[in-house]
Structure formats: C-alpha cells, structure tokens
FIGU-878772 format. One line per 8 residues: number of its first residue (from 1); their letters; for each residue y, x, z of C-alpha. Coordinates in steps of 0.2 Angstrom, whole numbers. Each point is the difference from the previous one (the first is absolute). Example, Ala and Ser with C-alpha at 12.3 -4.5 7.8 and 13.67 -1.06 7.14 Angstrom:
BEGIN
1 = AS = -22:62:39 | 17:6:-3
//
This chain:
BEGIN
1 = MDKLQKIF = -60:4:71 | 2:16:4 | -14:6:-10 | 10:-6:-15 | 13:12:4 | -13:15:1 | -10:-6:-15 | 14:0:-12
9 = FLSDKGYK = 9:14:9 | 14:-11:1 | 19:7:6 | 4:-12:15 | 13:-8:-9 | -13:-5:-14 | -12:-5:12 | 13:-11:8
17 = DLKKAIIA = 4:-6:-18 | -19:-5:-3 | 1:-10:15 | 14:-10:-7 | -9:-1:-16 | -14:-8:7 | 11:-12:10 | 10:-5:-16
25 = CTITNLAM = -17:-2:-9 | -5:-13:12 | 15:-9:1 | -1:-3:-20 | -18:-5:2 | 6:-13:12 | 14:-5:-10 | -9:-3:-16
33 = LLPFFVTV = -10:-12:11 | 17:-11:2 | 0:-6:-18 | -19:-4:1 | 2:-10:14 | 15:-9:-7 | -11:-4:-16 | -14:-6:11
41 = MIFSELLN = 12:-13:10 | 6:-6:-17 | -17:-3:-7 | -5:-8:16 | 15:-13:-1 | -3:-4:-18 | -18:-3:4 | 5:-13:13
49 = PLVGGIVQ = -2:-16:-11 | -19:7:0 | -2:-4:19 | 11:-15:-1 | 16:7:4 | 17:2:-11 | 11:14:-7 | 15:5:10
57 = WSRIWMLW = 10:7:-12 | 13:6:11 | -12:10:10 | -6:6:-19 | 18:6:-2 | -1:9:15 | -14:10:-1 | 6:5:-18
65 = GAGIVSAV = 17:6:8 | -12:8:12 | -10:8:-15 | 16:8:-5 | 4:7:16 | -18:7:2 | 2:8:-17 | 16:9:5
73 = LVFLAAKN = -9:6:15 | -14:7:-10 | 13:9:-11 | 9:8:15 | -17:4:7 | -7:10:-15 | 17:8:-2 | -2:7:18
81 = DYRKTYIA = -19:3:-4 | 4:11:-15 | 13:10:11 | -10:1:14 | -15:8:-11 | 3:6:-17 | 17:9:4 | -6:6:18
89 = SYQESNTT = -16:8:-9 | 10:9:-14 | 10:7:14 | -14:5:11 | -9:7:-16 | 15:10:-5 | 1:6:20 | -20:5:-2
97 = RLRIAEHL = 2:9:-15 | 16:11:8 | -10:3:16 | -15:6:-11 | 12:11:-10 | 8:6:17 | -17:4:7 | -5:9:-14
105 = RKLPMSFF = 13:11:0 | -5:5:18 | -18:4:-5 | -6:17:-2 | -5:6:-17 | -19:1:6 | 0:-19:0 | 5:-1:-19
113 = NTKDLSEL = -15:13:-4 | -12:-14:5 | 8:-15:-8 | 4:-4:-20 | 16:-5:-4 | -4:-15:-9 | -9:-4:17 | 17:2:8
121 = TTNMMADC = 9:-8:-15 | -11:-15:4 | 4:0:19 | 17:-2:-3 | 1:-12:-15 | -17:-11:-1 | -6:-1:18 | 21:-3:5
129 = SSMESMLS = -2:-14:-13 | -16:-7:6 | 7:-1:17 | 17:-8:-5 | -11:-12:-9 | -9:-3:16 | 16:-1:10 | 8:-13:-12
137 = STIPPLIA = -14:-13:-7 | -15:4:10 | 0:4:19 | 15:-14:3 | -6:-14:-10 | -17:3:7 | 4:-3:19 | 14:-13:-6
145 = NFISVTLT = -14:-11:-8 | -12:5:14 | 11:-8:12 | 7:-14:-11 | -19:-4:-4 | -5:0:19 | 16:-12:4 | -4:-13:-14
153 = CIMLAFFD = -17:0:5 | 5:-4:19 | 11:-15:-8 | -13:-6:-11 | -12:-1:14 | 12:-12:10 | -1:-11:-15 | -18:1:-1
161 = WRLAVCVF = -11:14:6 | -15:-5:-11 | 9:1:-17 | 9:15:7 | -18:8:3 | -5:-4:-18 | 16:9:-8 | -3:16:9
169 = CTLPVAFF = -19:0:4 | -3:11:-16 | 16:13:5 | -11:10:13 | -15:1:-14 | 12:7:-13 | 6:13:11 | -16:5:6
177 = IIWLSKSR = -3:4:-19 | 14:11:0 | -4:9:16 | -17:2:-7 | 6:10:-16 | 12:10:9 | -12:17:1 | -4:-3:-17
185 = QKKLFEKQ = 17:-2:-7 | 6:15:12 | -12:13:-9 | 6:-8:-17 | 19:3:6 | -4:19:6 | -9:4:-17 | 13:-8:-10
193 = AAAKLSAS = 15:10:10 | -10:15:-4 | -2:-2:-18 | 20:-4:-2 | 5:16:10 | -15:10:-14 | 8:-8:-13 | 19:5:4
201 = GQVQEYLE = -6:16:3 | -8:2:-16 | 15:-8:-8 | 14:11:9 | -10:14:-6 | 0:-5:-19 | 17:-2:2 | 5:17:8
209 = GIKIIKSC = -10:9:-13 | 6:-9:-15 | 7:15:-6 | -17:10:-1 | -10:-16:-7 | 15:-1:-15 | -1:20:-3 | -20:0:1
217 = SLSGSHFA = -3:-14:-10 | -11:-8:13 | -8:-16:0 | -17:-8:1 | -12:7:13 | 15:9:8 | 5:-18:7 | -17:-3:6
225 = ALDKALLA = 6:-1:19 | 14:-10:-5 | -10:-12:-9 | -12:-2:14 | 13:-2:14 | 8:-14:-11 | -17:-9:-4 | -6:1:18
233 = MKKIAVKV = 17:-6:6 | -3:-16:-12 | -17:-1:5 | 4:-3:20 | 15:-11:-5 | -11:-12:-8 | -14:0:14 | 14:-2:13
241 = EMAVGVFI = 8:-15:-10 | -18:-8:-2 | -5:3:19 | 16:-7:6 | 0:-14:-14 | -18:-5:5 | 3:0:19 | 19:-8:1
249 = SSASMILQ = -6:-15:-14 | -16:-4:10 | 10:-1:16 | 15:-10:-9 | -15:-13:-7 | -7:-1:16 | 16:-3:10 | 6:-13:-13
257 = AGTGITIF = -16:-10:2 | 9:-6:15 | 9:-12:-11 | -16:-10:-5 | -7:0:17 | 18:-7:5 | 0:-13:-13 | -19:-6:4
265 = AGTLLLIN = 1:-1:19 | 17:-8:-3 | -8:-13:-10 | -15:-3:9 | 13:-3:16 | 11:-12:-9 | -16:-10:-7 | -5:-1:19
273 = GKIELLPL = 16:-5:6 | 3:15:11 | 16:5:-8 | 15:-8:-11 | 4:2:-16 | 17:9:2 | -7:13:12 | -15:5:-13
281 = LMFLLIVT = 15:0:-13 | 11:11:9 | -15:14:3 | -5:-1:-19 | 19:6:-3 | -2:13:15 | -18:8:-6 | 8:2:-19
289 = RIYGPILA = 14:10:10 | -8:9:14 | -11:11:-10 | 13:7:-9 | 5:14:14 | -16:3:6 | -7:3:-19 | 16:13:2
297 = VLSQLSTL = -6:8:13 | -17:2:-7 | 7:8:-16 | 8:12:12 | -15:5:10 | -4:11:-13 | 15:9:1 | 0:3:18
305 = LNLNVVTG = -18:6:-1 | 8:14:-11 | 11:5:14 | -10:11:9 | -3:9:-18 | 20:3:-2 | 6:3:18 | -16:14:1
313 = RMRTLLTS = 11:13:-10 | 17:-7:8 | -8:5:16 | -7:16:-4 | 18:5:-8 | 12:-7:13 | -11:8:13 | -2:17:-6
321 = PGMEGTAN = 9:11:11 | 17:7:-5 | 8:17:3 | 9:-3:16 | 12:12:11 | 17:1:6 | 15:3:-7 | 6:16:4
329 = TISNCDIE = 15:11:-4 | -5:17:-8 | 13:13:6 | -7:15:-12 | -11:0:-15 | -12:14:5 | -17:-7:-7 | -17:8:10
337 = LENVTFRY = -18:-4:-4 | -11:5:13 | -19:2:-2 | 0:-17:-14 | -17:-7:-7 | 1:-16:-11 | -12:-7:-10 | -1:-16:-12
345 = NTEDVIKN = -17:-6:4 | -14:11:6 | 7:18:-6 | 13:9:8 | 13:4:-14 | 13:9:11 | -9:13:13 | 8:6:14
353 = VTCKILQG = 17:5:-7 | 16:6:12 | 16:6:-7 | 18:-3:3 | 14:-4:-12 | 16:5:6 | 16:-11:-2 | 12:4:-14
361 = SVTALVGL = -16:10:-10 | -10:-1:-16 | -17:0:2 | -13:-1:-17 | -18:-6:1 | -11:6:-12 | -18:1:-3 | -13:-5:-13
369 = SGSGKSTI = -1:-19:-4 | -8:-10:15 | 3:13:13 | 10:-11:10 | 19:1:-5 | 6:-18:-5 | -12:-6:16 | 12:14:12
377 = SKLIARFW = 14:-8:-6 | -5:-18:2 | -6:4:18 | 19:6:6 | 6:-16:-8 | -12:-8:10 | -8:-10:-13 | -17:2:9
385 = DVQKGTIR = -3:5:17 | -10:17:4 | -18:-2:8 | 3:17:10 | 15:11:4 | 18:-4:1 | 14:-1:-11 | 19:-1:8
393 = VGGQDICL = 17:-1:-10 | 13:7:14 | -11:2:13 | -7:-18:-2 | -18:-5:-3 | 2:-10:-16 | -14:-12:5 | 11:-6:13
401 = MEPESLMK = 14:-3:-10 | 4:-16:-10 | -4:3:-18 | 17:-7:-6 | 9:8:13 | -8:18:-5 | 3:-6:-21 | 19:1:5
409 = YMSFVFQD = -1:19:0 | -10:0:-15 | 2:1:-20 | -13:2:-13 | 1:4:-17 | -18:1:-8 | -8:2:-16 | -4:-19:-3
417 = VTLFNDTV = 15:-9:2 | 1:-18:4 | 13:-10:-5 | 2:-19:1 | 4:-13:-14 | 18:0:4 | 16:8:-5 | 3:19:-1
425 = WNNIKIGN = 14:-5:16 | -11:-8:11 | -15:13:-3 | 11:12:5 | 9:-10:14 | -19:-2:9 | 3:17:8 | 15:-7:10
433 = PNATNEQV = 3:-19:-1 | 15:0:9 | 8:15:-11 | 17:-6:-8 | 3:0:-19 | 9:16:0 | -16:8:9 | -12:-5:-12
441 = TAAAKAAY = 10:6:-15 | 2:18:7 | -18:0:2 | -4:-5:-15 | 11:13:-7 | -7:14:11 | -17:-4:-8 | 7:0:-17
449 = CDEFVCRM = -4:-17:-2 | 16:-5:-9 | -7:12:-16 | -12:-15:-4 | 7:-15:9 | 16:0:-12 | -9:-3:-15 | -11:-16:8
457 = PDGCQTLM = 8:-16:-6 | 4:-6:17 | 4:17:9 | -7:1:18 | -4:-20:-2 | -13:3:-12 | -18:-7:3 | -12:15:0
465 = GENGSTLS = -16:-12:-2 | -16:3:9 | 0:17:10 | 14:7:-11 | -10:-4:-17 | 17:3:-10 | 3:16:5 | -6:17:-2
473 = GGERQRIS = -9:11:14 | 15:12:3 | 12:-17:0 | -13:-8:14 | 1:18:10 | 19:-1:1 | 0:-16:5 | -12:3:14
481 = IARALLKD = 11:16:4 | 17:-10:1 | -9:-13:12 | -4:16:11 | 16:6:1 | 7:-18:4 | -11:0:15 | 5:19:4
489 = APIILLDE = -15:2:13 | -1:17:10 | -19:3:-7 | -2:0:-18 | -19:0:-9 | -2:4:-16 | -16:-1:-10 | 3:10:-16
497 = ATASLDPE = 12:-11:-7 | 2:11:-17 | -18:2:-3 | 0:-12:-17 | 17:2:-5 | 6:8:-17 | 12:14:4 | 16:-9:-4
505 = NEVLVQRA = -4:-14:14 | -7:14:10 | 15:11:1 | 10:-18:4 | -13:-5:14 | 2:18:8 | 18:-1:1 | -1:-17:8
513 = IAKLVEGK = -14:5:13 | 12:17:4 | 14:-13:6 | -13:-11:9 | -7:15:9 | 15:9:6 | 1:1:19 | -18:-8:2
521 = TVIMIAHR = -17:1:7 | -10:2:-16 | -18:-2:-2 | -6:4:-17 | -16:-4:-10 | -2:14:-14 | -10:2:-15 | 10:12:-9
529 = LRTVVNVD = 1:15:12 | 14:8:-8 | 11:-14:8 | -4:7:17 | 3:18:-1 | 17:-2:11 | -5:-15:12 | 0:6:19
537 = QILVLDNG = -18:-3:2 | -15:-3:-10 | -17:-9:8 | -16:4:-11 | -12:-14:2 | -18:2:-5 | -13:-15:2 | 9:-7:16
545 = RLVEQGTH = 3:16:7 | 16:12:3 | -3:14:-7 | 15:10:-3 | 19:-1:7 | 14:9:-3 | 14:3:-13 | -5:5:-19
553 = ADLIKRNG = 2:20:2 | -11:-1:17 | -14:-12:-10 | 0:13:-14 | -3:15:9 | -15:-7:10 | -10:-3:-18 | -7:-17:6
561 = LYQKLYHI = 0:-17:-8 | 18:-1:-3 | 0:17:-8 | -15:-6:-12 | 7:-17:-4 | 18:8:-5 | -7:14:-12 | -12:-13:-8
569 = QQESMGWA = 16:-11:-3 | 12:16:-4 | -14:4:-14 | -1:-19:-7 | 18:2:-4 | -4:10:-15 | -13:-10:-7 | 1:-8:-16
577 = V = -9:-10:-13
//
C-alpha cells in the first residue's frame, strides 16, 4: 500500500484518506449483498411449494423488514463511501495543486527555460484531475471490488464449489487479455499525452499572438502547425478509444460467458440429481449480480494503465530540485560579484564579472542589447544560480540563502509589468500582504496612482483585467512602483521603467521612482544614457564581460564603449523625419 502513496505523491493525510476510501468502498460492496441475499431468501420461501413445502408468510414479512433495514444500511454505507472517496479526493487534489504551485515557486528560472507553459498548466490542472478521478472512482472501487469478489467467491464455494468454479472460470482469461494489451495501450497513451501537449502549446501560441494575427490578417497556411497538432490529437484519440474498446469489450464478452457456462453446468447437475433446484436458482441469481463489480474493474484497468503517463510528468516536476538555503538576516546591503560566470544552456552569457555595489549607492548597468544587463540583475536576485564565482549580499553568499529570505530585501520595477486579474487595491497590496489600509493608500498616492484610480468606476476596487489590460503602460508602471513602495525593501532593481512611456506618464513615473529609491541601494538597467549621468557608479557590459566601470565623467574621459554609446545617443536626439 505504501507504493500507492509514492505513485500518487499523496500527503500523509491523503494516504490515510485513500485507505479509508478503500475500506468504505468494500463495506458498500458487502452491504449491497444484503438486499440480494434477502431477495434470494424470499424467492426460496416463495418456491417452497415446488418442493412439497408451504409458504410461511410470517417469514416473508420478516424478510421484507430485513430488506428495508438492508436498504437503509446500503444508503448509509454509500453516503459514507461518497464522503470518503470523492470529497477526500477533491481535498487531496486541491492540496496537490497547491503543493505544485509551492514547488514551482522554489524552482530556479532555468527550469522554466526547459518547460513549456502549456505543459506546466497540464501538470497543475489535467494531471491533477486525472489523479483526482483515480483516487475517487478508480483505485478505491477497484481494490474494494477485488476484495468483495474474492469474499463472494469463497462464500459461493461453501454452497457448491463446482458452480463457483463455473462462475469465475472466465475471470483469469479476461484479465489475461487486458494484461497482454498493457504495452500496446501504454504506447498509445504516451502518444496521446504528447499530442495533447503539442496541441495545447499551439493553441496557447495562437491566443497569445491574436493581436499579430488580427493586425496582419493571417490565415490559411499560417495556421498549418495548429491544424496539424489538432488533427494529430484527434487521430490518436480515435486510436486510443478503438484499442481500449476492443480489448475491454473482448475481455467483457469472455467474462460474461461464465453466465452461460454456469447455466449449462447447473442444468447438467440438476438433471443428474447432484444439485437441488433452490441452490441452482440462487447461483443463477448471483451470476447476474457478481459480474457487475468485475466489469467495473475491467473498465477501470485502462485508466490505471494510463497512470504511468500521468505520474511521469508529475514525478519530473515534483522531484526537480528547488533552490534551498537558510533564512539568514542581512546586516547591510553591500552587493559583491566575484568572478561570476553564468550560462543559460551551453554558452556563457556572463563571463568572469567582478564588481562591488555599496549600500545606499545608485549603480547603472549599461551596454548593447544582449550584453547581460538583465541577467546580472536577475542573478543578484537569485532567479538563477551562477555556475562559477560568488554573489554576496551583506557579506553572505546568496546561493546559501533561502530565496524567500533574500527576496525580503529586494523590490523590482521592470519594464514588463506583471499584474493580476484582480482589483487595483489587491495588486498593490501584493507588495506587503500585512500592510494596513492607510499604508496601501499612502503607497498609491506616492506612486501617483490616485490620478487615474479616481476615474475608475469602483476606484481601487476596480478589476483591471488580465495583466492589467484595461490600463495604459504608464498606469501599470505606477501600480508596480506603488507595490515596491509598499514593500519598502532596502535594495531596488530597476529595468528602464520609463523606456516605452509617453512624456506625460514618464514625468509621473520618474517622480514616483525618485520617492522609491530614497536612501536605498539601487541597481538600474539603463538604455537612455542621459538618465545615468548623475549615478554613483556605471558598469559597462559588452558580450557578458564588464569592460568599464566608473562615474559618467570618468568614462567619458576614457573614450571607450560608454563614450561611444553616449555620443551616438546624443547625436540621435537631433534626428528628425
């Protein structure tokens, strides 16, 4: 049984609930036999005149009362069965989804570079739903049916072992057919899972690119990949249903052939006087009832064979190593990079970078596109771990620090703002969930959010749409800054937050940023070099290497890459169309 906990990645509570569900299903199956045996006894009493007896009506009424009691017991057992299986499985499924979300939060960004978003969505939704179904309507009934059928077989053997053998002689053959088809079905399920992931990825790409599709009037051959993925998913689904249907139907027909065998053998025994009529009738009634649970087991075996495909992705995800560390306290916010080298796949994108950023200073990262500016800032935040070298914050190696502990000291304002489909208020409060209403209001005002919030129909309680789709770029940036202000972290990471804003919004965002960075250690990624003229330190990157370092005045005197980039931008300011 412990293997079930490992296979399904069950929590301790979920594993206990699964064992309770199996017991509850077994009790329900056994309870279902009570009305059946009462019915058999009533028939036996009513058929007494055929063997020279009389009908005892008082016994009939007693059996009728027993039937009512047994029906009540079946209802209570089924109610307990439902609570122990479906409700418990829903709770465990919810726990599993939260566990996946918690685990994803601890994984390095390198993991997400190798995984498609649609695959991770499938892990959290479709795979958890499949496990939910198995935990509620497959595993407990399957094991319970096996137990109850075994007990029934033993009980029938006490009445007449010959007819008991006739009832169950086709069972091994039926299960042997399913076992033979196992490898074929597994291959088909694997192909179906791959086809579903491919189709999901193509659909997601289509939806994400809907603006380009509409603006460029794309159609026809441009959607060949989507059409091909959907067609492949349809074809493999048909193949799976056909294969499963053939194997299950074949096994079911062979299993139910036991009914004919039992009737034939019972008739021969009755003719030869080796069995009485009433036991034979009882067996004939039982044989119509006994195959129901077995057929249910056979139909569920295909779902069980798909288990390895579902759990394979879950196992890969939940066993992927997260970013661990200790929850240390940082005494100061000095940041030091020592011989740092980092690669995304096989190519180094940061090469032997060494520098120091003092607490309370403003440092700008500049350079050509792809030079490693954003990567450096994300390495400092430990979105990835470096391959070589060391990054220290407050004298402590961040690779030894718990990511959540490190994040308490950092706030981010990036050019691409991520907002949730929630109210303005809740999107700001993400910065500090424990903040008071007064603190949230103060942060919103400091970031000049009140300027556009007052125009919204429900003020701060207005829903913003997916990723703030109802807001302009400047408004989304100001909410991001308000969030950072509310967090009030001592280290601020800025990624050219005003690069794509109009002049009016840029002024407001610059004012908000000025309030945000007061007295903080600031690392800013700059594309407009005129914004870094007065910073304390400028780090110039070129192809992943730190090639220059100093103030604006120092770097202009060196006539290096920074001086070249600065003069190019100064000249471009005079261009006109």
